[in-house]
C-alpha positions, 0 to 999 in steps of 0.5 A: 500500500505504501507508495515509495515515490509518494513517501520520497516526495513527502520526506523531501517536502518535510525536509524543505519545510524544516529548513525553512523553519530553521531559517525563520528561527535564526532570523527571529533570534537575530531580530530579537537581538537587534531589538534588545540593542535598540532598547538599550540605545533608547535607555542610553539616550534618555528614553524613560518609557517602556520600549514594549509600549511602542507599537510595532509598524507593519512592513512589506516587501515590494514585489516589483521595482518602479515600472517593472510590472508594466514593462513585464505586462507589455512584454507578455502582451507582445509575446501573446500577440496583443491580447491575453487574460490577466491570469495568463499574464500573471503566470508569465510574470511569475515564470519571468521572475523565477517564481514558477512554483508560487502558490495559487493565492499568490498568482491571484494577487499578481493577477489583481495587480496586473488588472489594475496596471492594465486599467491604468495603462488603458486610461493613459493610452486613451488620454494620449489619443485625445 
């Protein structure tokens, strides 16, 4: 009943996830260490409040550089012959960026971004025609 190829794939998947978790643990420890150093610097410079009371700020990582997404969309449209569905363009972009094994939810997110940029591009070209 046990399929060796399934077991091998699951062992491989578990090993990758365990490696990712270990990397996150190392990153967490480094951030906690950096945070304690900043807290100490705050005390040195006269901050009397509780550093734990400082609200954390949300951070995000930019997926695309300035103008990169619109250039990738234009390249995809050239290769597809001018018309393509946003999902197809998103899949093209994921392949070009090397994110080919990205999750389906991530591909949907990129497709929404593609839709927004295409609408803006369409509005720009209509304004240029006038």
